[in-house]
N, C-alpha and C positions, 0 to 999 in steps of 0.2 A: 799412709801407700802398702804401711806393713802388712795391716788387718786386710786390705782389697784384697794384699798378692794371697795372702794366706786365704783367705773366704773362697777370690778362688779357685786356687788350690784343693781345696776340700771340696766343691764341683766337682772339679772337675777327677777324682779321685771317687766322690759317689759314681755319680756316672762309668766311672769302667770299673768299678766294683758288681755294680747294677747288672747291666752288660756281659758279664764272665758270667754272677749268678746266672741269671736268665737262659744264658746259653747253658751251663751245665745244671739246668734244672737235671735234665732229661739224661742224662749223659754221666753226672753222679753216681743214679742207682746203679747202673750198668757197674760203675768203677767201684762203687763199695762194696758188691758181690761177689766181685769175680776175687780178688784175695782171700776173700773169706775159703773158698771151695779150691783153691791154687794153692792155699798157705797147709800142707798138712803138719807144719811142726808144731802150729799155732798148739795152744793147748785147746779141750771143746770149754765153752762161757759159763759154766758149771761147775768145773773145780778152780776153789781155791789158791 
């Protein structure tokens, strides 16, 4: 019973993560590019 519960739990987690990943695939690019332009305190990527 324990293995069955773990298997079902892993399947549910996988489905939720896949749905979240597919929904954020288009918005993730915007969320990643905005903080780089809105964060003047961050050093340029070329500086050590």
